[in-house]
N, C-alpha and C positions, 0 to 999 in steps of 0.2 A: 357841369353835372353835379347833382346832389350826392355826395359821398354816403350820406346816411341811407339813401335809397339803395345804393350798391350794397351796403352792409345788410340791409333787409333782404335783398335778393339772395345774397350768399347764405344767410341763415335759413331761408326757405329751401334753398337748394340742398343744404346739408341735412335738414330735418325732414324734408318732404312732408311738412305739416305746418300749416299757418298757426295752429294753436301753440305747438312747441316752439316755433320760431318767435312768436310774439312773447312767449314767456322768457326766452333768452334775451330778447331785445328790451324787455321790461316796458312794453307798451301793450295796448289792447289789440285784439285780433282785427277789428275793423280798421284801426289806424294802420296796422301793418299791411292789410290788404289794399288800402288806399295808397300807401306809399309805393307798393309794387305797381299798382295800376298807373300811377303818375309817371313812374319810370318808363313803363311800356309806352305810354302816350308820348312822352318826350322823345323816345327812341324811334317810335313808329313801328315797333315790332312786338310780337307776343313772346314773352320769355318763359311763361309757365303754361302748362296744360292743366286745366282745372276740371275736375269732375265732382260729383256730389260727395264721394267718399275718399278721393285721393288727389294728390297734386304731384306733377312731374315736370321735368324740364322739356321745353319744346326743342326742336332741332336747332333753332336760333339760340335758345338759352344755353344749350350744351356747348355751342361754339363760343359764345361770349363769356361763359362762366370763368375760364382760366384768365381771361383778360381783365375781368372785373376783380378777380382775386389779386392779380398783380398790381392793379391800380391802387387798391386799398393797402396792400403790403408796402408799396413804394411810398405812399403817403405817410403810413405809420413810421416807416424807417426814417423818412425825412424829419418828422416831428421828434422822433427819438434821438436822432443824431444832433439836432439843435439842443435838445435837453442835455445830452451827454457832454457837449462842448461847454455848456454853462456850468455844469457841476464838476467837471474835471475828473479826478480819480475817485471821487465818491460814487456810490452806487446804491440802487434800490433793487435788489434781486429777489426773485422767487424761484427756487430750484427744487428738484425732487431727488430723493435718495431711496433706493431699495433698502429694505430693513437690514439685510446682512451687511451691506456696505456701511449704512448709518451706524450700526453697533460697533463696528471695528474702527472706522476712520472718520466718520462724520464730524464728531466734535473737535478732533484735532485739526482737521482741514479748515473748518470754519474759524477756529480760534487763531490759527496762523494767519489766515487771510484778514480777519478783522483787526488783528493787532497792528497792522499797517494802515488800516482804513477806519479809524474810530468814528468817522462821520457817516459811514455806510450803514445800510439797513438790509437785513436778509431774512427771508421767510423760508423755512424748509418744510417740504411736504414729504411725509414718510408713508410710502405706499408700494404696491406691486408694480412691476414693469408695465403690465397691461393698463392699469389705471393711470399711471404717469404718462404713458403714450397718448392716451385720450386727452389728458390735460394739456399736453404739448400741442396736440392737434387743434385744440380750442384756444391756444395761446394763453393759457392760465398759468404756465410756468415758462421760464426762460430756457432751461435745459434740465436734463436729469441723468443720473447714473442708472444704467440699466443692465440687465442680462441680455447681451446682444442677440442671443438665439431666440429671444422672445419678442423682438421688435420686427414686425412684419415689414417686408420690403415696401418702401415708400419714397418716391423721388423727391418729396418735399422735406424729408428728414435726413440729416447727415449724422452718421454714427461713427465716432472715432474710438477704436478699440483701446482699452487700457492694458489688457493682458489676459492670459488664461491662467487660472489658479486651481490647484487640486483641493478636493474635499475628501472626507472620509467618514468613518463611523466611530462614534465616541460614546462612552458610558461612564457611570460613576465608578470611583475606586471601590473594589470589593464586589463588583457585579458578578453574578454566577457565570455569565457567558465567558468571562476571562479564564475560567478553569478549562475551557476547551481550546486547544491550540493546534491549528487555527480553528476558529468557529466556522461551521459551514453556513451557507446562506439559509438553509432550512432551520438551523439553530437560531439564527438571528430573527427570523420571522416570528418565533414563539413569543418574543418580548414586545414586538411592535415598535414602530419608528416614530420619532418626533422630527419635525422639520418646518420650515416656513411654507406658506401656501405655494403650491406649484401648479402650473398650467396643465391642462389635460394631456397634452403631448408628452410632457416630462413625466407625468404620473404613469402614462402607458409604458414609457421606457423603463421606469423603475419596476413596474409590475412584471415586465418581460425579463428584466435582469434577475428577479427573484422568483420567477416562474409562478406568479400569482395570477389566477383567473378570476373571472367575475363572480364565481360561486362561493369564493372564500370570504372570510371576515376581512374587513378593511385592514390593510397592513400599515397604513399611515394612521396611527392611533391618535396622534396630536399634530394638528397643523395650526400654526399661529405666526403672525407677522412680528410679534413682539419677541425679540431674541431673549430678553431678560426672562420672560415667562417660560420659554423653552428651556433655558438654562436651569431655572429653579425646578421645573418638572423633572428634568433628567437627573439632577442631583438627588431628588427625593424619591425616585421610582426606578424600575428596571427598564425604562424606555431606552432605546438606542437612538442617538442623535445623528441625523444626516446633516453634517455641518461643514462649512468651509473652515480651514485651519485658523484663519484670522479670528474667527468668532470664539474659538475655544482655547487659543494658545496660552493665555494667562492661567486658565484653570488647569491645563495640562502641566504647565511649569510648576504650579502650586501643588500638584498632586491630587486635585479634586476630580479631575476627569482623566480617562485613559483611552487611547485609541485602540479600538478592537482589531486584533490581527485578522485580516480577511483579504480575500482576493478581489474584493469590490472597491472600486475607486471611481469618483465622478469628478467632473471639471466645471469650474465656474468661469464664464467669459463676461467680464465687465467692460462697459464702454460708456461713452458720453454721447447722448443724443440731443440734437438741437435742430431747429428749423433752418433750412437753407435760405429762406426768404426774409429772415429777420436779422436786424442789426442788434448786436449785444453791446452793453456798456463796456468800455475799455477795461474796467476793473473785473469783468467776468472772466477774462482770459487768464489772469494769474490764479483765480480760484480753480478753474478747470485744470490748470497745470498742477496745482497742489493735489487735487482730487486724483489725478492720474499717477503722480509720483509716489504717494504714500504707500499703496499696496505693492508697488514695484520695489520700493526701498525696504519694505517689511520682509521681503523674501531673503 
């Protein structure tokens, strides 16, 4: 069998479009169409239902798709395993970190890992859980740190919990809200909140917690994935920062930020997500261990 034809079949199955699949395969659309047609002729079955405006899997295609995916995964794993045996403890990794984790522990984790593996190479993608989940699905990263509540149930993805950690509300020293002890949720709303970008479900939870309806002004005044930007904005304004304690602890210890006394508290659930069907380099395991141990130890 021609494995490249299998790859083209999977791309069309994922995209439901010859044009988009051809773009991902970096070939022309007619070349992709001919590749699929050759595979169908070789197998003697029709894998795709084609119409003028759409493409879908045939009943046979639906049945064969998971087997084709497994064949390609096994082949890739075999190639990867041979390569890993050749390079030993060295590694070439591409991982993802959510911004809040990256700001608190990313640099330390990677420096600890690379100190023992000077011949290794690592690329770190800094993005939201939703974006990183898509990259993992497309095998563009090896694994990523995620908010486990934002990873949809997927039998192809294994999520290992790191732990649950509390977050709170923080403001600059001298903020007027600190004169109210404790500040009510209504008081807090008058200043607006700053936080990393949150999915719609979490936004709805926050809105419910603060009794915000759709007719009011946006209560999330600043959403930004760059934690350094959030920090600078909160230190220079009256914004209230919805943050995990790891991100603000140094500023709290230095007296730059203060936790706002409030009855509101939220929780962060970090975990490590990886594909079940992919073999990782041996050196990836120590990195995942470090990534899990650092926040636990920081408590």
